[in-house]
C-alpha positions as CSV (number, residue, x, y, z in Angstrom):
1,M,-31.0,12.2,4.7
2,P,-27.7,10.8,6.5
3,K,-24.7,12.9,6.5
4,F,-22.9,10.0,4.7
5,H,-25.8,10.1,1.8
6,R,-25.1,13.8,0.9
7,L,-22.1,13.3,-1.4
8,F,-22.7,9.6,-2.0
9,A,-19.6,7.2,-1.3
10,R,-17.3,8.8,-2.5
11,P,-15.5,10.6,0.6
12,L,-15.5,6.5,2.2
13,A,-13.6,6.0,-0.9
14,C,-11.1,8.7,-0.9
15,A,-10.4,8.2,3.2
16,L,-9.3,4.8,3.1
17,T,-7.5,4.8,-0.3
18,V,-5.1,7.2,1.6
19,T,-5.1,4.7,4.8
20,S,-3.9,2.1,2.2
21,S,-1.3,4.1,0.6
22,M,0.9,3.9,4.1
23,A,1.2,-0.3,3.3
24,V,4.0,-1.4,5.5
25,T,6.7,-2.0,2.3
26,H,9.9,-1.6,4.8
27,S,12.5,-3.2,2.4
28,V,13.1,-4.8,-1.1
29,S,10.0,-3.6,-3.1
30,A,8.6,-7.0,-4.3
31,H,8.8,-8.6,-1.1
32,H,6.7,-6.6,1.1
33,P,2.6,-5.2,1.2
34,G,2.2,-2.5,-1.8
35,G,-0.8,-0.5,-1.0
36,T,-3.4,-2.1,1.0
37,G,-6.6,-0.9,-1.1
38,N,-8.9,1.3,-1.3
39,I,-12.4,1.0,0.8
40,G,-15.3,3.1,0.0
41,G,-17.2,4.1,-3.4
42,A,-16.7,5.8,-6.8
43,G,-13.0,6.0,-7.5
44,P,-9.9,4.1,-7.2
45,I,-8.8,1.6,-5.4
46,N,-5.4,1.5,-4.5
47,T,-4.2,5.3,-5.9
48,V,-5.1,7.7,-3.3
49,S,-7.9,10.4,-4.9
50,A,-7.6,14.0,-3.9
51,T,-11.2,14.4,-2.7
52,T,-11.8,14.8,1.2
53,L,-14.1,13.3,3.8
54,P,-16.7,15.8,5.1
55,Q,-16.2,17.2,8.7
56,G,-17.0,15.3,11.1
57,V,-17.6,12.1,9.0
58,S,-15.6,9.0,10.1
59,A,-14.8,6.1,7.8
60,A,-13.5,2.2,9.2
61,G,-12.3,-0.7,7.5
62,V,-10.4,-3.9,7.1
63,T,-8.0,-4.5,3.9
64,Y,-6.2,-7.6,2.9
65,E,-3.3,-7.9,0.5
66,Y,-2.0,-11.2,-0.4
67,T,1.4,-11.6,-3.2
68,S,2.7,-14.4,-4.5
69,L,6.3,-14.5,-5.2
70,S,8.5,-16.3,-7.9
71,G,11.2,-18.2,-5.2
72,L,14.5,-18.4,-6.0
73,N,15.7,-22.2,-6.6
74,D,17.9,-24.1,-4.4
75,R,21.2,-23.4,-7.0
76,D,20.7,-19.6,-7.2
77,L,21.0,-19.4,-3.1
78,I,23.7,-21.5,-3.0
79,E,26.2,-19.8,-5.7
80,A,25.0,-16.5,-4.4
81,A,26.4,-17.6,-0.8
82,E,29.5,-19.0,-2.3
83,R,30.2,-15.4,-4.2
84,G,29.8,-14.0,-0.2
85,E,26.8,-12.9,-1.5
86,H,23.2,-12.5,0.8
87,A,20.7,-13.9,-1.1
88,H,17.0,-14.7,-0.2
89,S,13.5,-16.0,-1.4
90,I,10.0,-15.5,0.3
91,A,7.1,-17.6,-1.1
92,T,4.1,-15.1,0.0
93,I,3.3,-11.8,1.7
94,S,0.2,-10.9,3.0
95,S,-1.0,-8.4,5.3
96,P,-4.6,-7.8,6.6
97,A,-4.8,-4.1,8.3
98,V,-7.2,-2.0,10.4
99,S,-8.0,1.8,9.3
100,F,-10.0,4.7,9.9
101,A,-10.1,8.4,8.7
102,Y,-11.5,11.6,10.1
103,G,-13.1,14.6,8.2
104,L,-11.2,17.5,10.4
105,T,-12.4,19.9,8.3
106,G,-14.3,19.5,4.9
107,D,-10.7,19.8,3.4
108,I,-8.4,17.9,6.1
109,T,-8.7,14.4,6.7
110,L,-6.8,12.5,9.2
111,S,-6.1,8.7,9.0
112,V,-4.4,6.1,10.5
113,R,-3.4,2.2,9.8
114,L,-2.1,-0.9,11.7
115,P,-1.0,-3.6,9.5
116,Y,-0.5,-7.4,10.7
117,V,2.9,-8.5,8.5
118,I,2.6,-12.5,7.5
119,R,6.2,-13.6,5.3
120,T,5.8,-17.2,4.3
121,D,8.7,-20.1,3.0
122,I,12.1,-17.5,3.7
123,R,15.2,-19.6,2.7
124,E,18.6,-18.5,1.9
125,G,22.1,-19.6,1.1
126,A,24.5,-19.8,4.0
127,H,27.9,-21.8,4.5
128,D,28.2,-24.9,4.8
129,H,32.1,-25.1,6.8
130,G,31.9,-28.7,6.7
131,G,30.6,-29.3,3.0
132,A,33.4,-28.7,1.3
133,H,36.0,-31.0,3.0
134,A,33.3,-33.6,2.4
135,G,32.9,-32.9,-1.2
136,G,29.9,-30.9,-1.0
137,H,29.5,-27.5,-2.6
138,G,30.8,-25.3,0.4
139,A,27.1,-23.8,1.1
140,E,23.8,-24.8,1.6
141,V,20.2,-24.0,2.3
142,V,18.7,-22.8,4.9
143,R,14.9,-23.1,5.6
144,R,13.9,-20.0,8.2
145,G,10.2,-20.9,8.0
146,D,7.7,-18.1,8.4
147,A,7.8,-14.8,9.9
148,D,4.8,-12.7,11.2
149,G,4.0,-9.9,13.3
150,F,2.0,-6.6,14.2
151,G,3.8,-4.0,11.8
152,D,4.4,-0.6,12.3
153,A,1.7,2.1,13.1
154,S,1.0,5.1,10.1
155,A,-0.8,8.3,10.2
156,L,-1.2,10.6,7.5
157,A,-2.9,13.9,6.9
158,Q,-4.6,14.9,3.4
159,W,-5.0,18.4,3.1
160,R,-7.1,19.3,-0.1
161,V,-5.9,22.5,-1.7
162,L,-7.9,22.5,-4.7
163,N,-11.7,21.7,-4.8
164,N,-13.0,23.3,-8.3
165,E,-16.4,21.8,-8.0
166,S,-17.9,23.4,-11.8
167,S,-15.0,21.5,-13.6
168,G,-14.7,18.6,-11.1
169,T,-10.9,19.5,-10.6
170,S,-9.2,18.5,-7.0
171,A,-6.1,18.5,-5.3
172,A,-4.4,17.9,-2.2
173,L,-1.6,17.3,-0.2
174,L,0.0,14.3,1.8
175,L,1.6,14.4,5.1
176,G,2.4,11.5,7.3
177,V,4.7,9.6,9.9
178,K,5.3,6.0,10.3
179,A,6.0,5.6,14.3
180,P,8.3,2.2,14.8
181,T,5.3,0.0,16.7
182,G,6.0,-3.0,15.0
183,R,7.8,-6.4,16.0
184,T,11.2,-6.6,15.8
185,D,12.4,-9.3,17.8
186,Q,11.2,-12.6,16.2
187,N,13.2,-15.7,15.7
188,D,13.2,-17.9,12.8
189,D,12.8,-21.9,13.1
190,H,16.2,-22.4,14.2
191,G,15.8,-19.9,17.1
192,E,18.1,-17.3,15.1
193,R,16.5,-13.9,14.9
194,F,15.5,-12.7,11.8
195,E,17.3,-9.7,10.0
196,A,15.7,-6.6,9.9
197,E,14.0,-6.9,6.4
198,F,12.0,-9.9,7.8
199,Q,10.6,-8.3,10.7
200,A,7.5,-7.0,10.4
201,G,8.3,-4.1,12.0
202,T,11.3,-2.0,11.0
203,G,12.2,0.0,14.1
204,S,12.8,3.4,12.7
205,W,10.7,6.8,12.3
206,D,9.6,7.5,8.7
207,G,8.8,11.2,7.0
208,M,5.7,10.7,4.1
209,F,5.1,13.2,1.7
210,G,3.4,13.4,-1.3
211,L,0.5,14.8,-3.6
212,A,-2.9,13.4,-5.1
213,L,-5.3,14.8,-8.0
214,T,-8.7,14.1,-9.1
215,Q,-10.7,15.1,-11.8
216,R,-14.1,14.2,-12.3
217,L,-16.1,13.9,-15.9
218,G,-19.7,12.8,-15.5
219,K,-19.5,8.9,-14.3
220,W,-15.8,8.6,-15.4
221,S,-13.3,9.7,-12.3
222,L,-9.4,10.2,-13.4
223,D,-7.1,9.6,-10.2
224,G,-3.4,10.4,-9.4
225,N,-1.0,10.8,-7.2
226,V,2.4,10.3,-5.7
227,L,4.0,9.1,-2.4
228,Y,7.7,9.5,-1.3
229,T,8.6,7.9,2.2
230,S,11.8,9.0,3.7
231,V,13.4,5.9,5.7
232,S,15.8,6.4,8.8
233,E,17.7,4.0,10.3
234,G,15.9,1.7,12.8
235,T,16.2,-2.2,14.1
236,Q,20.2,-4.0,13.8
237,A,21.4,-0.5,12.5
238,T,19.5,-1.3,9.3
239,D,18.0,1.7,6.9
240,L,15.9,-0.1,4.7
241,G,15.7,2.3,2.0
242,D,13.5,5.3,0.8
243,R,10.3,4.4,-1.5
244,F,8.6,6.0,-3.8
245,H,5.1,5.1,-4.8
246,Y,3.0,6.5,-8.0
247,N,-0.3,5.7,-9.0
248,A,-2.7,6.6,-12.0
249,A,-6.4,5.1,-12.0
250,I,-9.1,5.7,-14.5
251,S,-12.7,4.5,-13.0
252,Y,-15.8,4.1,-14.1
253,R,-19.3,4.0,-12.3
254,V,-21.5,1.4,-14.2
255,L,-24.5,1.2,-11.8
256,G,-25.8,3.8,-9.5
257,A,-24.6,7.1,-11.0
258,A,-24.6,10.0,-9.4
259,Q,-27.1,13.0,-9.9
260,S,-25.2,16.4,-9.5
261,I,-27.3,18.9,-7.9
262,T,-26.5,22.6,-8.2
263,H,-27.9,25.5,-6.0
264,Q,-27.1,29.5,-5.9
265,H,-26.4,30.6,-2.1
266,A,-27.4,34.3,-0.9
267,D,-24.3,35.4,-1.6
268,G,-24.3,34.3,-5.1
269,T,-21.9,31.7,-4.6
270,I,-23.2,28.3,-6.8
271,E,-22.4,24.8,-5.5
272,T,-22.7,21.4,-6.6
273,H,-23.4,18.3,-4.5
274,S,-23.4,14.5,-5.7
275,Q,-26.4,12.7,-4.2
276,P,-26.5,9.1,-4.9
277,A,-29.3,7.2,-7.1
278,S,-30.9,4.3,-5.0
279,G,-29.5,0.9,-4.8
280,P,-26.7,0.0,-5.1
281,A,-23.3,1.2,-7.1
282,V,-20.8,-0.5,-8.8
283,D,-17.3,0.8,-10.2
284,L,-14.6,-0.7,-12.5
285,A,-11.3,0.6,-11.9
286,L,-7.9,0.1,-14.1
287,E,-4.9,1.3,-12.7
288,L,-1.0,1.4,-12.7
289,N,0.3,0.8,-9.6
290,G,4.2,1.6,-9.1
291,E,7.0,1.3,-6.3
292,W,10.7,2.5,-6.5
293,H,12.8,1.2,-3.6
294,D,15.9,2.2,-2.8
295,K,18.8,-0.4,-1.4
296,Q,19.1,-1.0,2.1
297,V,22.0,-0.2,4.0
298,I,23.3,-2.6,6.7
299,A,25.9,-0.7,9.1
300,G,27.1,1.1,6.6
301,E,27.3,-1.0,3.7
302,S,24.6,-1.4,0.9
303,D,22.7,-4.7,0.1
304,A,23.3,-5.1,-4.0
305,N,20.7,-7.8,-3.9
306,S,17.6,-4.7,-2.6
307,G,15.7,-2.4,-4.1
308,G,14.3,-2.0,-7.7
309,N,11.2,-1.2,-9.3
310,V,7.8,-2.7,-9.7
311,T,4.9,-1.8,-11.5
312,Y,1.6,-3.4,-11.6
313,I,-1.4,-3.0,-14.0
314,S,-4.2,-3.6,-11.4
315,P,-8.3,-3.8,-12.8
316,G,-10.5,-4.3,-10.0
317,V,-14.4,-3.8,-9.0
318,R,-15.8,-2.2,-5.7
319,V,-19.7,-2.5,-4.8
320,S,-21.2,0.0,-2.6
321,V,-24.4,-0.5,-0.8
322,D,-25.4,2.6,1.8
323,K,-22.9,3.0,3.8
324,W,-21.0,0.3,3.4
325,S,-18.6,-0.8,0.5
326,G,-16.4,-3.5,-0.4
327,F,-13.6,-3.8,-3.2
328,V,-11.3,-6.6,-4.8
329,S,-8.5,-5.6,-7.1
330,V,-6.0,-7.9,-8.9
331,G,-2.3,-6.5,-9.6
332,V,0.0,-8.3,-12.3
333,P,3.5,-6.7,-12.9
334,V,4.4,-5.2,-15.9
335,I,7.9,-4.0,-14.6
336,N,10.3,-6.1,-12.3
337,D,13.2,-4.2,-12.6
338,L,14.8,-5.1,-9.3
339,N,18.5,-5.0,-8.3
340,G,20.7,-7.9,-8.0
341,L,19.2,-11.7,-6.9
342,Q,15.9,-11.4,-5.2
343,S,12.2,-12.7,-6.1
344,E,9.9,-11.3,-8.3
345,P,6.2,-10.8,-7.6
346,D,3.5,-12.9,-10.0
347,V,0.4,-11.5,-9.0
348,R,-1.2,-9.4,-5.9
349,V,-4.6,-9.2,-4.8
350,T,-6.2,-6.7,-2.3
351,T,-10.0,-6.8,-1.2
352,G,-11.6,-5.1,1.5
353,V,-14.5,-4.1,3.5
354,G,-15.3,-0.6,5.1
355,V,-18.0,1.5,6.4
356,S,-18.8,5.5,6.6
357,F,-20.1,6.8,9.9
């Protein structure tokens, strides 16, 4: 039996959940892609599982995340500009990404992720120096167009420190880094350079650390994780703000329940393995996915219209066949607590496909 069958599809799910947690969310939480989903078998979609890949097993995948935002109207942007505030509106943010994970040992999984980030219909209020003399508002709305490019590459190590197979309880530490590999020089439709918050890359080195927990109960799986990103100053003397991701999920295998096989070793230790039932497997997941984002600081000054907290309720489904798996998750915000004047997310759709080998 091939190696990827011995623990059914869950290791693939966990490995690409880890890489999905490293999304390029480098400005206001509502304006940047969140976790781009997990690719694999049983378990959560956006939440990081504590399960690791078996030693020597690899997993690769492609994910796509799309977020639709409620853009600000022209009057709000003009009034903000007249108050001397920097406010902007974005229509959508999307991010295709490729991920790869490798089981260095049975308890350590290493993963990398490279996204491509696209923002559409960027608008902002600006002073119209001739407008006031002509009886106008003294400010106008500038339509700057779209911004896109390769984002920053991320690497994450997942170290499973607890694996109680008899109780189904696992815990893992998360430690990673985001490198400034993304594009930071894109101009808008008027030839002006986009500010750091609109660039696909950040220009900063950021550290990540967190914890993941998993509890398996037959066909059910309970998962949760937290991940903190410490952000340094990057392009255009801008610190885009620290981030804190928090996730919780409950998932249920509705088709293709795994068999648990228990055997005793010669030294008396007892080990339990899960093997897949024949045919496809279908998993349903319900998740709570949140991100707190600190305000960005530009040249030492804090931006009042940045940062905040967004929490999604995200139902999803995954279908796994042999070594392949595909998923879709739809997130609806239940908390939109943003600072100042910002476009709020309306819906987030995450989908992807992956393979283990």
